[in-house]
C-alpha positions as CSV (number, residue, x, y, z in Angstrom):
1,L,0.1,0.0,0.1
2,L,1.0,3.2,-0.8
3,F,0.1,6.5,1.8
4,I,0.5,9.9,0.3
5,Q,0.6,13.0,2.3
6,F,1.9,16.6,1.9
7,Q,3.6,18.0,5.2
8,N,5.1,21.7,5.2
9,N,4.9,21.2,0.9
10,V,7.1,18.0,1.3
11,L,5.7,15.1,-0.6
12,I,6.1,11.9,1.8
13,C,5.5,8.5,0.4
14,A,5.2,5.3,3.2
15,V,5.5,2.0,1.6
16,K,4.8,-1.3,3.0
17,V,7.6,-3.7,3.3
18,K,7.3,-6.9,1.5
19,N,8.2,-10.4,3.0
20,K,12.0,-10.6,2.4
21,A,12.2,-14.0,3.2
22,P,14.2,-16.3,0.9
23,A,11.9,-18.2,-1.8
24,E,11.0,-21.6,-1.2
25,V,12.3,-23.2,-4.4
26,Q,15.6,-21.0,-5.3
27,I,17.1,-20.6,-8.7
28,T,21.0,-20.5,-8.9
29,A,22.9,-18.7,-11.9
30,E,24.0,-21.9,-13.1
31,Q,20.6,-23.1,-13.8
32,L,19.7,-19.9,-15.6
33,L,22.8,-20.3,-18.0
34,R,22.1,-23.7,-18.5
35,E,18.3,-23.2,-19.3
36,A,19.5,-20.5,-21.9
37,K,21.9,-22.9,-23.5
38,E,19.3,-25.6,-24.0
39,R,16.6,-23.0,-25.3
40,E,19.4,-21.7,-27.3
41,L,18.8,-18.1,-26.2
42,E,22.0,-16.5,-27.2
43,L,22.3,-18.0,-30.6
44,L,21.9,-15.7,-33.2
45,P,21.4,-16.6,-36.9
46,P,24.0,-15.7,-39.4
47,P,24.1,-12.7,-40.8
48,P,23.2,-12.6,-44.7
49,K,25.5,-12.5,-47.3
50,Q,26.1,-9.4,-49.0
51,K,27.8,-8.1,-52.1
52,I,29.6,-4.9,-52.4
53,T,28.8,-3.0,-55.5
54,D,30.4,0.5,-55.2
55,E,33.1,2.6,-53.2
56,E,30.4,3.6,-50.3
57,E,29.4,0.2,-49.3
58,L,33.0,-0.7,-49.5
59,N,33.9,2.2,-47.0
60,D,31.1,1.0,-45.0
61,Y,32.1,-2.5,-45.0
62,K,35.7,-1.4,-44.3
63,L,34.1,0.8,-41.3
64,K,32.3,-2.1,-39.8
65,K,34.7,-4.7,-40.0
66,R,37.2,-2.6,-38.4
67,K,35.1,-1.4,-35.5
68,G,34.4,-5.2,-34.9
69,F,38.6,-5.6,-34.5
70,E,38.8,-2.5,-32.6
71,D,36.3,-3.9,-30.3
72,N,37.7,-7.7,-29.7
73,I,41.2,-5.8,-29.0
74,R,39.3,-3.2,-26.6
75,K,37.6,-6.2,-24.8
76,N,41.2,-8.1,-24.2
77,R,44.2,-6.2,-25.4
78,T,46.4,-9.2,-24.6
79,V,45.3,-11.7,-27.0
80,I,47.4,-11.6,-29.9
81,S,45.7,-13.4,-31.9
82,N,43.2,-10.4,-32.5
83,W,46.0,-8.2,-33.4
84,I,47.6,-10.4,-36.0
85,K,44.2,-11.3,-37.2
86,Y,43.4,-7.3,-37.6
87,A,46.6,-6.5,-39.4
88,Q,46.3,-9.6,-42.0
89,W,42.8,-8.2,-43.0
90,E,44.1,-4.7,-43.7
91,E,47.1,-6.2,-45.6
92,S,44.6,-8.4,-47.6
93,L,43.0,-5.0,-48.4
94,K,46.7,-3.5,-49.6
95,E,46.3,-1.1,-46.5
96,V,50.1,-2.0,-45.6
97,Q,50.4,1.2,-43.6
98,R,47.3,0.7,-41.5
99,A,48.7,-2.9,-41.2
100,R,51.8,-2.0,-40.3
101,S,50.2,0.6,-37.6
102,I,48.3,-2.4,-36.1
103,Y,51.6,-4.3,-35.7
104,E,53.2,-1.4,-33.7
105,R,50.6,-1.2,-31.4
106,A,50.5,-4.8,-30.7
107,L,54.0,-4.4,-30.1
108,D,53.3,-2.1,-27.8
109,V,51.2,-4.3,-25.8
110,D,53.5,-7.5,-26.0
111,H,57.0,-7.2,-27.5
112,R,58.0,-10.4,-26.4
113,N,55.6,-12.2,-28.7
114,I,57.8,-14.4,-31.3
115,A,54.7,-14.9,-33.4
116,L,54.0,-11.6,-33.8
117,W,57.5,-10.3,-34.7
118,L,57.8,-13.1,-37.7
119,K,54.1,-12.1,-38.8
120,Y,55.2,-8.3,-39.0
121,A,58.7,-9.0,-40.9
122,E,56.8,-11.5,-43.0
123,M,54.4,-8.8,-44.2
124,E,57.4,-6.4,-45.1
125,M,59.1,-9.2,-47.0
126,K,56.0,-10.2,-48.9
127,N,54.9,-6.3,-49.9
128,R,59.0,-5.9,-50.7
129,Q,59.6,-3.6,-48.1
130,V,63.1,-4.6,-47.8
131,N,64.1,-1.7,-45.2
132,H,61.3,-1.8,-43.2
133,A,61.7,-5.7,-42.9
134,R,65.5,-5.1,-42.0
135,N,64.4,-2.6,-39.4
136,I,61.8,-5.3,-37.8
137,W,64.6,-7.8,-37.7
138,D,67.0,-5.5,-36.0
139,R,64.6,-4.4,-33.5
140,A,63.5,-8.2,-32.8
141,I,67.4,-9.3,-32.3
142,T,68.2,-6.4,-30.1
143,I,64.8,-7.4,-27.9
144,L,65.1,-10.8,-28.3
145,P,68.5,-12.2,-29.1
146,R,68.3,-15.4,-27.7
147,V,65.7,-16.4,-30.3
148,N,67.4,-18.3,-32.8
149,Q,64.5,-18.1,-35.5
150,F,65.0,-14.5,-35.7
151,W,68.5,-14.7,-36.5
152,Y,68.0,-17.5,-38.9
153,K,65.1,-15.5,-40.8
154,Y,67.4,-12.6,-41.0
155,S,70.5,-14.2,-42.5
156,Y,68.1,-16.1,-45.0
157,M,66.8,-13.0,-45.9
158,E,69.8,-11.1,-46.7
159,E,71.6,-14.0,-48.5
160,M,68.2,-14.3,-50.8
161,L,68.6,-10.6,-51.2
162,G,72.4,-11.2,-52.2
163,N,73.6,-9.4,-49.5
164,I,76.5,-11.3,-48.4
165,A,78.4,-8.7,-46.5
166,G,74.7,-8.0,-44.6
167,C,74.3,-11.4,-44.1
168,R,78.1,-12.0,-42.5
169,Q,77.2,-9.0,-40.3
170,V,74.1,-10.8,-39.0
171,F,76.6,-13.8,-38.2
172,E,79.0,-11.8,-36.6
173,R,76.2,-10.4,-34.2
174,W,74.9,-13.6,-33.7
175,T,78.0,-15.2,-32.5
176,E,78.8,-12.4,-30.1
177,W,75.9,-13.8,-27.9
178,E,77.8,-17.5,-27.8
179,P,74.7,-19.3,-29.6
180,E,74.3,-23.1,-29.6
181,E,76.4,-25.5,-31.8
182,Q,73.9,-25.2,-34.8
183,A,74.3,-21.6,-35.2
184,W,78.2,-21.7,-35.4
185,H,77.7,-24.7,-38.3
186,S,75.0,-22.4,-40.4
187,Y,77.7,-19.4,-40.2
188,I,80.4,-22.2,-41.4
189,N,78.0,-23.4,-43.7
190,F,77.3,-20.1,-45.0
191,E,81.3,-19.3,-45.7
192,L,81.5,-22.7,-47.5
193,R,78.8,-21.9,-49.8
194,Y,80.9,-18.8,-51.2
195,K,84.2,-20.9,-51.3
196,E,85.6,-19.0,-47.9
197,V,87.6,-21.9,-46.7
198,D,89.9,-19.4,-44.4
199,K,86.7,-17.6,-42.7
200,A,85.4,-20.8,-42.1
201,R,88.5,-21.8,-40.2
202,S,88.6,-19.0,-38.4
203,I,85.1,-19.5,-37.6
204,Y,85.9,-22.8,-36.1
205,E,88.8,-21.3,-34.2
206,R,86.8,-19.0,-32.3
207,Y,84.2,-21.9,-31.6
208,I,86.2,-24.5,-30.1
209,L,88.2,-22.0,-28.0
210,L,84.9,-20.7,-26.9
211,M,83.2,-24.0,-26.4
212,G,86.0,-26.5,-26.3
213,S,84.5,-29.2,-28.4
214,N,83.8,-30.1,-31.9
215,W,87.7,-31.1,-32.4
216,I,86.7,-34.0,-34.5
217,K,84.6,-32.1,-36.6
218,Y,87.1,-29.3,-36.8
219,A,89.8,-32.0,-38.0
220,R,87.2,-33.3,-40.5
221,F,86.6,-30.3,-42.2
222,E,90.4,-29.8,-42.8
223,E,90.7,-33.2,-44.0
224,K,87.9,-32.8,-46.4
225,H,89.5,-29.5,-47.9
226,G,92.7,-31.1,-48.2
227,Y,94.4,-29.5,-45.4
228,I,95.8,-32.5,-44.1
229,A,98.7,-30.8,-41.9
230,H,95.8,-28.9,-40.6
231,G,94.0,-31.6,-39.6
232,R,96.7,-33.5,-37.8
233,K,97.4,-30.1,-36.0
234,V,93.9,-30.0,-34.9
235,F,93.9,-33.3,-33.2
236,E,97.1,-32.6,-31.3
237,R,95.9,-29.7,-29.8
238,S,92.7,-31.7,-29.1
239,V,95.0,-34.4,-27.3
240,E,97.0,-31.4,-25.3
241,F,93.5,-29.5,-24.4
242,F,92.0,-32.4,-22.9
243,G,95.1,-33.7,-21.2
244,E,95.3,-37.1,-19.3
245,E,92.3,-36.5,-16.7
246,H,89.5,-35.7,-19.4
247,V,91.0,-38.5,-21.9
248,D,88.3,-38.8,-24.7
249,E,87.7,-42.2,-26.5
250,N,85.9,-41.2,-29.6
251,L,88.8,-38.4,-29.8
252,F,91.5,-41.1,-30.0
253,V,89.6,-43.5,-32.2
254,A,89.1,-40.9,-35.1
255,F,92.8,-39.6,-34.5
256,A,93.8,-43.4,-35.5
257,R,91.2,-43.6,-38.7
258,F,92.4,-40.1,-39.5
259,E,96.2,-41.2,-39.8
260,E,94.8,-44.6,-41.1
261,K,93.5,-42.9,-44.3
262,Q,96.9,-41.4,-44.6
263,K,98.4,-44.8,-44.7
264,E,100.8,-43.4,-41.5
265,F,100.0,-47.0,-40.1
266,E,102.9,-46.6,-37.7
267,R,101.2,-43.2,-36.1
268,V,97.8,-45.3,-35.8
269,R,99.3,-47.9,-33.5
270,V,101.4,-45.4,-31.3
271,I,97.8,-43.7,-30.9
272,Y,96.0,-46.5,-30.1
273,K,98.7,-47.5,-27.4
274,Y,98.6,-44.3,-26.1
275,A,95.1,-44.1,-25.4
276,L,94.7,-47.9,-24.0
277,D,97.5,-46.9,-21.6
278,R,95.6,-43.7,-20.3
279,I,92.0,-44.9,-20.9
280,P,90.5,-47.3,-18.2
281,K,89.6,-50.6,-19.4
282,Q,86.0,-50.9,-18.8
283,Q,85.7,-47.5,-20.8
284,A,87.8,-48.4,-23.8
285,Q,85.5,-51.2,-25.4
286,E,85.2,-49.1,-29.0
287,L,88.7,-48.5,-28.7
288,F,89.6,-52.4,-28.3
289,K,87.5,-53.2,-31.4
290,F,88.6,-50.4,-33.6
291,Y,92.6,-51.6,-32.4
292,T,91.4,-55.1,-33.4
293,V,90.1,-54.1,-36.6
294,F,93.3,-52.2,-37.7
295,E,95.4,-55.0,-36.5
296,K,93.8,-57.5,-38.4
297,K,93.8,-55.8,-41.5
298,F,97.7,-54.2,-41.3
299,G,99.0,-56.0,-38.4
300,D,100.2,-59.3,-37.1
301,R,96.6,-61.5,-36.5
302,R,98.2,-64.3,-34.4
303,G,99.8,-61.1,-32.0
304,I,96.6,-59.2,-31.5
305,E,94.7,-62.6,-30.5
306,D,97.2,-63.1,-27.9
307,V,96.9,-60.0,-26.7
308,I,93.5,-59.0,-26.7
309,V,91.2,-62.1,-27.6
310,S,93.1,-64.9,-25.3
311,K,92.0,-63.3,-22.0
312,R,88.2,-62.9,-22.9
313,R,88.4,-66.4,-24.1
314,F,90.2,-67.8,-21.2
315,Q,87.3,-66.3,-19.2
316,Y,84.5,-67.7,-21.2
317,E,86.2,-71.1,-21.3
318,E,86.2,-71.4,-17.3
319,E,82.5,-70.2,-17.3
320,V,81.2,-72.9,-19.7
321,K,83.5,-75.4,-18.0
322,A,82.0,-74.4,-14.5
323,S,78.1,-74.5,-16.0
324,P,77.8,-76.2,-19.4
325,H,74.1,-75.6,-19.3
326,N,74.5,-71.8,-18.8
327,Y,73.6,-71.0,-22.6
328,D,73.8,-67.2,-22.2
329,A,77.7,-67.9,-21.6
330,W,77.7,-69.8,-24.8
331,F,76.2,-66.8,-26.8
332,D,78.8,-64.4,-25.3
333,Y,81.7,-66.7,-26.1
334,L,80.2,-67.9,-29.6
335,R,80.0,-64.0,-30.3
336,L,83.5,-63.4,-29.6
337,V,84.8,-66.5,-31.5
338,E,82.5,-65.3,-34.6
339,S,84.3,-62.0,-34.7
340,D,87.7,-63.3,-34.2
341,A,88.1,-67.1,-35.4
342,D,88.0,-68.6,-38.5
343,P,84.9,-70.9,-39.4
344,D,86.6,-74.0,-38.3
345,T,87.0,-72.7,-34.8
346,A,83.5,-71.2,-34.8
347,R,82.4,-74.4,-35.5
348,E,83.9,-76.5,-33.0
349,V,82.5,-74.3,-30.3
350,Y,79.2,-74.4,-31.8
351,E,79.4,-78.2,-31.5
352,R,80.4,-77.8,-28.3
353,A,77.4,-75.8,-27.1
354,I,74.8,-77.9,-29.0
355,A,76.2,-81.2,-27.0
356,N,74.6,-79.7,-23.7
357,I,71.0,-80.7,-24.1
358,P,68.7,-79.6,-21.3
359,P,68.4,-82.5,-18.7
360,I,64.6,-82.0,-18.5
361,Q,62.2,-82.5,-21.0
362,E,60.2,-79.4,-20.4
363,K,59.9,-76.4,-23.2
364,R,60.6,-73.5,-20.8
365,H,64.0,-75.5,-20.3
366,W,64.6,-75.8,-24.2
367,R,63.9,-72.6,-25.3
368,R,67.5,-70.8,-25.0
369,Y,68.9,-74.1,-25.9
370,I,67.0,-74.2,-29.2
371,Y,68.6,-70.5,-30.2
372,L,72.1,-72.1,-30.3
373,W,71.0,-74.1,-33.1
374,I,69.3,-71.1,-34.8
375,N,72.3,-69.1,-34.4
376,Y,74.6,-71.9,-35.7
377,A,72.5,-72.3,-38.8
378,L,72.3,-68.8,-39.5
379,Y,76.1,-68.5,-39.2
380,E,76.5,-71.1,-41.7
381,E,74.3,-69.3,-44.0
382,L,75.1,-66.1,-43.8
383,E,78.7,-65.8,-43.0
384,V,80.3,-69.2,-44.2
385,K,77.6,-69.4,-46.9
386,D,77.5,-73.3,-47.1
387,P,73.8,-74.2,-47.7
388,E,74.2,-78.1,-47.6
389,R,76.0,-77.6,-43.8
390,T,73.3,-75.4,-43.0
391,R,70.5,-77.9,-44.2
392,Q,72.0,-80.6,-42.1
393,V,72.1,-78.2,-38.8
394,Y,68.1,-77.5,-39.2
395,L,67.6,-81.0,-39.7
396,A,69.7,-82.4,-36.7
397,C,68.0,-79.9,-34.7
398,L,64.6,-81.4,-35.7
399,D,65.3,-84.7,-35.0
400,L,66.6,-83.8,-31.5
401,I,63.5,-82.1,-30.4
402,P,60.5,-84.6,-28.6
403,H,57.8,-83.7,-31.1
404,K,55.4,-85.7,-29.0
405,K,55.9,-83.6,-25.8
406,F,56.6,-80.0,-27.3
407,T,57.7,-78.9,-30.5
408,F,58.9,-75.3,-31.8
409,A,57.0,-74.1,-34.6
410,K,59.7,-71.4,-35.3
411,M,62.5,-74.2,-36.0
412,W,60.4,-75.5,-38.6
413,L,59.2,-72.2,-40.2
414,L,62.9,-71.3,-40.5
415,Y,63.8,-74.5,-42.2
416,G,60.8,-73.8,-44.7
417,Q,61.9,-70.4,-45.3
418,F,65.7,-71.4,-45.7
419,E,64.7,-74.2,-48.3
420,I,62.6,-71.4,-50.0
421,R,65.7,-69.2,-50.4
422,Q,67.4,-72.3,-52.0
423,K,65.0,-72.5,-54.4
424,N,63.8,-75.9,-53.2
425,L,60.2,-75.6,-53.0
426,Q,59.3,-79.2,-52.5
427,A,61.8,-79.4,-49.6
428,A,59.8,-76.6,-47.7
429,R,56.4,-78.0,-48.3
430,Q,57.8,-81.3,-47.3
431,G,58.9,-80.1,-44.3
432,L,56.3,-78.2,-43.1
433,G,53.9,-80.9,-43.8
434,T,55.9,-83.2,-41.8
435,A,55.6,-80.5,-38.9
436,I,51.5,-80.1,-39.5
437,G,51.3,-84.2,-39.3
438,K,53.8,-84.7,-36.4
439,C,52.6,-81.8,-34.2
440,P,50.1,-79.6,-35.5
441,K,50.1,-75.6,-34.0
442,N,48.7,-72.7,-34.9
443,K,51.8,-71.0,-35.8
444,L,52.6,-73.8,-38.1
445,F,49.8,-73.6,-39.8
446,K,49.4,-69.5,-40.2
447,G,53.2,-69.5,-41.4
448,Y,52.3,-72.4,-43.9
449,I,49.3,-70.5,-45.2
450,E,51.3,-67.5,-45.5
451,L,54.1,-69.0,-47.4
452,E,51.3,-70.4,-50.2
453,L,49.7,-67.3,-50.3
454,Q,52.9,-65.2,-51.3
455,L,53.2,-68.0,-53.9
456,R,49.7,-67.6,-55.2
457,E,48.6,-71.3,-54.6
458,F,45.0,-70.4,-53.5
459,D,44.1,-74.5,-53.8
460,R,46.7,-75.6,-51.4
461,C,45.4,-72.5,-48.9
462,R,42.0,-73.8,-49.2
463,K,43.3,-77.2,-48.2
464,L,45.7,-75.8,-45.5
465,Y,42.8,-74.0,-44.2
466,E,40.7,-77.4,-44.2
467,K,43.3,-78.7,-42.2
468,Y,43.7,-76.0,-39.6
469,L,39.5,-76.0,-39.0
470,E,40.0,-79.7,-38.4
471,F,42.6,-79.3,-35.7
472,A,41.4,-76.2,-34.0
473,S,37.5,-75.8,-35.2
474,E,37.2,-73.3,-32.0
475,N,39.5,-70.6,-33.8
476,C,37.0,-67.8,-35.0
477,T,40.1,-65.8,-36.7
478,T,40.8,-69.1,-39.0
479,W,37.6,-69.1,-40.2
480,I,37.3,-65.3,-40.6
481,K,40.7,-65.5,-42.7
482,F,39.6,-68.3,-44.8
483,S,36.0,-66.5,-45.7
484,E,38.0,-63.3,-46.6
485,L,40.1,-65.8,-49.2
486,E,37.3,-66.8,-50.7
487,T,35.6,-63.4,-50.9
488,I,39.0,-62.1,-52.4
489,L,39.0,-64.8,-55.1
490,G,35.5,-64.0,-56.0
491,D,33.6,-67.0,-54.8
492,T,31.0,-65.4,-52.5
493,E,28.9,-68.5,-52.0
494,R,31.8,-70.5,-50.6
495,A,32.6,-67.7,-48.4
496,R,28.8,-67.7,-47.4
497,A,28.9,-71.7,-46.9
498,I,32.2,-71.0,-44.2
499,F,30.7,-68.5,-42.1
500,E,27.4,-70.8,-41.8
501,L,30.0,-73.9,-40.9
502,A,31.6,-71.4,-38.4
503,I,28.4,-70.3,-36.4
504,G,27.4,-73.7,-36.6
505,Q,30.1,-74.9,-34.5
506,P,29.1,-75.7,-31.0
507,R,32.6,-74.0,-29.3
508,L,34.1,-70.9,-30.3
509,D,36.9,-68.8,-28.9
510,M,35.2,-65.5,-29.9
511,P,31.7,-65.8,-31.3
512,E,30.8,-62.0,-31.1
513,V,33.8,-61.3,-33.6
514,L,32.9,-64.4,-36.2
515,W,29.2,-63.2,-36.3
516,K,30.1,-59.5,-36.9
517,S,32.5,-60.6,-39.7
518,Y,29.9,-62.4,-41.0
519,I,27.4,-59.4,-41.1
520,D,29.6,-57.3,-42.4
521,F,30.0,-59.6,-45.0
522,E,26.6,-59.6,-45.7
523,I,26.6,-55.6,-45.7
524,E,29.3,-55.3,-48.2
525,Q,27.7,-57.9,-50.8
526,E,24.2,-55.6,-50.4
527,E,22.5,-58.5,-49.1
528,Y,20.1,-56.5,-47.1
529,D,17.3,-59.6,-46.4
530,N,20.4,-62.0,-45.4
531,T,21.6,-59.4,-42.9
532,R,18.5,-59.0,-41.3
533,G,18.2,-63.0,-41.0
534,L,21.6,-63.0,-39.6
535,Y,20.6,-60.5,-36.8
536,K,17.4,-62.5,-35.9
537,R,19.4,-65.8,-35.9
538,L,22.1,-64.0,-33.5
539,L,19.0,-62.7,-31.5
540,Q,17.8,-66.0,-30.9
541,R,21.2,-67.2,-29.4
542,T,21.7,-63.7,-27.5
543,Q,20.0,-60.9,-26.0
544,H,22.8,-58.6,-25.6
545,V,22.1,-55.0,-25.6
546,K,24.8,-54.2,-28.2
547,V,23.7,-56.7,-30.7
548,W,19.9,-54.9,-30.7
549,I,21.5,-51.4,-30.9
550,S,23.6,-52.7,-33.9
551,Y,20.4,-54.0,-35.5
552,A,18.7,-50.8,-35.2
553,Q,21.8,-48.8,-36.6
554,Y,21.8,-51.1,-39.6
555,E,18.1,-50.9,-40.2
556,L,18.7,-46.8,-39.9
557,S,21.7,-46.9,-42.7
558,I,19.7,-48.6,-45.3
559,D,18.0,-46.2,-47.8
560,T,14.7,-47.3,-47.5
561,S,11.2,-45.5,-47.1
562,D,10.3,-47.3,-44.0
563,R,13.6,-47.3,-42.2
564,L,12.5,-45.1,-39.7
565,Q,9.7,-47.4,-38.5
566,R,11.8,-50.5,-38.6
567,C,14.3,-49.1,-36.6
568,R,11.8,-47.8,-34.1
569,G,10.3,-51.3,-34.3
570,I,13.7,-53.0,-33.2
571,F,14.0,-50.7,-30.2
572,E,10.3,-51.5,-29.3
573,E,11.1,-55.3,-29.5
574,A,14.5,-54.8,-27.6
575,N,12.9,-52.9,-24.7
576,K,10.7,-55.9,-24.3
577,G,13.1,-58.7,-24.4
578,L,15.3,-57.1,-22.0
579,R,12.5,-56.3,-19.5
580,S,13.9,-59.8,-18.1
581,C,17.6,-58.9,-17.9
582,E,18.8,-58.5,-14.8
583,E,21.6,-56.1,-15.9
584,K,19.7,-53.1,-15.8
585,E,22.5,-50.9,-17.0
586,E,22.0,-52.7,-20.4
587,R,18.4,-51.7,-20.6
588,L,19.3,-48.2,-19.4
589,M,22.0,-48.2,-22.6
590,L,19.2,-49.4,-24.7
591,L,16.9,-46.7,-23.8
592,E,19.7,-44.0,-24.0
593,S,20.3,-45.2,-27.8
594,W,16.7,-45.0,-28.5
595,K,16.4,-41.4,-27.2
596,E,19.3,-40.4,-29.3
597,F,17.6,-42.2,-32.3
598,E,14.5,-40.1,-31.7
599,Q,16.2,-36.9,-30.9
600,E,17.5,-36.8,-34.1
601,F,14.7,-38.6,-36.4
602,G,11.7,-38.9,-34.3
603,S,8.5,-36.4,-33.2
604,D,7.4,-34.5,-30.3
605,T,5.2,-37.6,-29.2
606,T,7.9,-40.5,-29.8
607,R,10.2,-38.3,-27.6
608,E,8.1,-38.0,-24.7
609,R,7.0,-41.5,-25.3
610,V,10.9,-42.9,-24.6
611,K,11.4,-40.2,-21.8
612,K,9.0,-41.8,-19.7
613,L,10.6,-45.2,-20.2
614,L,13.8,-44.1,-18.7
615,P,14.5,-45.5,-14.9
616,E,14.8,-43.4,-11.9
617,K,18.1,-43.9,-10.1
618,V,17.7,-44.5,-6.4
619,K,20.0,-45.1,-3.6
620,K,19.6,-48.4,-1.8
621,R,21.2,-50.4,1.0
622,R,22.0,-54.0,1.3
623,K,23.7,-56.1,4.1
624,L,26.9,-57.7,3.6
625,T,28.1,-61.2,4.7
626,A,31.5,-62.2,5.2
627,E,32.9,-65.5,4.0
628,D,32.6,-67.5,7.6
629,G,28.9,-66.2,7.1
630,S,29.2,-63.5,9.7
631,D,27.5,-60.0,9.4
632,A,30.2,-57.7,7.5
633,G,27.7,-54.8,7.8
634,W,25.6,-52.2,5.2
635,E,26.9,-51.0,1.9
636,E,24.9,-48.3,-0.3
637,Y,24.5,-49.1,-4.2
638,Y,22.5,-47.5,-6.8
639,D,19.7,-49.2,-8.6
640,Y,17.1,-48.1,-11.4
641,I,13.4,-48.4,-11.3
642,F,11.9,-48.4,-14.6
643,P,8.6,-47.0,-14.9
644,E,7.2,-50.0,-16.5
645,D,8.8,-52.7,-13.8
646,A,7.3,-50.5,-10.9
647,A,3.7,-50.2,-12.6
648,N,3.7,-54.2,-12.9
649,Q,4.6,-54.9,-9.0
650,P,2.5,-55.0,-6.2
651,N,2.9,-53.1,-2.8
652,L,5.8,-54.5,-1.4
653,K,4.8,-53.3,2.2
654,L,1.3,-54.7,1.7
655,L,3.4,-58.1,1.1
656,A,5.6,-57.7,3.8
657,M,2.6,-57.0,6.6
658,A,1.0,-59.9,5.2
659,K,3.7,-62.4,5.7
660,M,3.9,-61.0,9.2
661,W,0.3,-61.6,9.9
662,K,0.7,-65.3,8.7
663,R,3.6,-65.7,10.8
664,Q,1.9,-64.7,14.1
665,Q,-1.0,-67.1,12.9
666,Q,1.1,-69.9,12.9
667,E,2.6,-69.2,16.0
668,E,-0.8,-68.9,17.9
669,E,-1.6,-72.3,16.6
670,D,1.5,-73.9,17.4
671,D,1.5,-72.0,21.2
672,E,-1.5,-74.1,23.0
673,E,0.4,-74.2,26.6
674,D,-0.4,-70.6,27.7
675,D,-3.8,-69.6,27.5
676,E,-3.4,-66.5,28.5
677,E,-0.7,-65.6,26.2
678,D,-3.3,-67.0,23.5
679,E,-5.9,-64.7,24.4
680,E,-3.7,-61.7,24.3
681,E,-2.3,-62.8,21.0
682,N,-5.8,-63.4,19.8
683,N,-6.9,-59.9,20.9
684,G,-4.1,-58.8,18.8
685,E,-5.3,-60.5,15.8
686,P,-8.3,-58.1,14.6
687,S,-6.1,-55.1,14.8
688,C,-3.3,-56.4,12.3
689,L,-6.0,-58.2,10.2
690,Y,-7.7,-54.4,10.2
691,M,-4.2,-52.9,9.1
692,F,-3.9,-55.4,6.5
693,T,-7.2,-55.0,4.7
694,A,-7.2,-51.4,5.1
695,T,-4.2,-51.0,3.4
């Protein structure tokens, strides 16, 4: 109510205060924003496209766009992408001066932004404003001298313009900042491109004195340009530079190989001995290796074996004598013998190694042992190049393996591949056939089939697949591969028959993969009725929710007039079928998929209907029991209550009260000893019965 009165010519208003208590239903800002998002209140339709026909419209368009860019910048000046877009737009209109002004304003905001400098300089270079570009690069490398990209771009621009002196000046300014290694190499390569070897040498001198590294590259540079004396002097200076405390193994190896190229073999030997005297043995493995190779080329072989190899061979001999079944020691010993001894010595060590047969016939004890045979065969084939002896090694190994207990498919396949390399196809097939007859394995079948596929022997592949499926009919991958082969060969009826045989097997390892491949096959063949039949047959075996969803999506994908009705009918049928399913999450998944379908293709009525079918998520408690039967407390869990199930269920409280009343009646009939208690209990019956009937 509003009361107005005048006192002393002053208007006085009295307003009754409203109820300031908080409302019962509170609406948060988050809820308002979510509702606005759902109703798309803030989405505006795109502006209509317009065509500019005269200069006045063009000026209006420019003014509008500039205003938009300026507004974006005014909202947040630190977003550099807005500045760059603004400048690029001005550049697209050939307004270079305006674009330059925008870049300058942006640099005032953030002068440490690398992308901004790069875009600015690239704009000037594209518009052939060379002096402006130089000015920008100078400012950039002055403000941010540690950004290598500026220096690279600046030097590249000067070189492309033919300003060699200016490019050299840029590199000189860069080296004053003592940059990383790549910068120095770029400077050196620049000088070498213009045949300035002396200047490149001076750069190397400055670099190695400053950084103390890359002596090897410096020496190789001198060697490459024919300055052998200079290269030797660089190596000698490097040895003096590092001294005896910081000796580098790679440096001595490079020095020795340099002298080896110059045929100075005595100097090489002196360098190796000098290094070996000063480098710890555990850190000189590469040095020993190169020294051995050098002596094998130019020195006394017997002497080098006595000095270097004999000690390690003695150690391995002791190890294999102490533990003959230590196959790792045999591997190390054989590696040494293969690199330093003749073939007869290596064969003798191999024969001694394979003579140590594992004492127990278990496959895990034979795994390392079999690799001795494999290495032996590969050594004979690749190093000695003796195919006949290689064949004898393979056959001896295959005769030794107890195939009745276990086998090694790898050995059979290697033997078959060896015979193929020897162009003895019949022997390879015979060996693999013997393997399948003696000890069939998945790996053997796969390798044999792959071999025949490479030879394009498709009839043999069919026979092998048939044998494979007789051996392992539960292997779904084999059925699928067999069908794929027939499909590639164009025999779709055979492929379909193979799939039919496969799904009729009583036991399969991955039936879901097999059914999916069969369905995909029919879809590829555009046999839509067959595909529907497959889905129906699959649903007779399993009521899995993913099968229903896949069936519905398949019907939706077919371009027919009644596809929506078919898809909706499948969802209806699936919902009825999953009512008896114990996994309520699967039924919920189906309804969610149905809801998405109706959101995209349905009407308001169908959407509302599906929405009513969605369950309610409730929190419940259940009692836990330990393994010994004792009480383990209570736990909370979430359950889903579907509207259809809730409508069909009776009142749970009513059933509970009925059971309690019936239990009381039985107790009263059994208890006849105390009449007073019976009377009290009977007096209580009508109230319980009345409560039950009233409920």
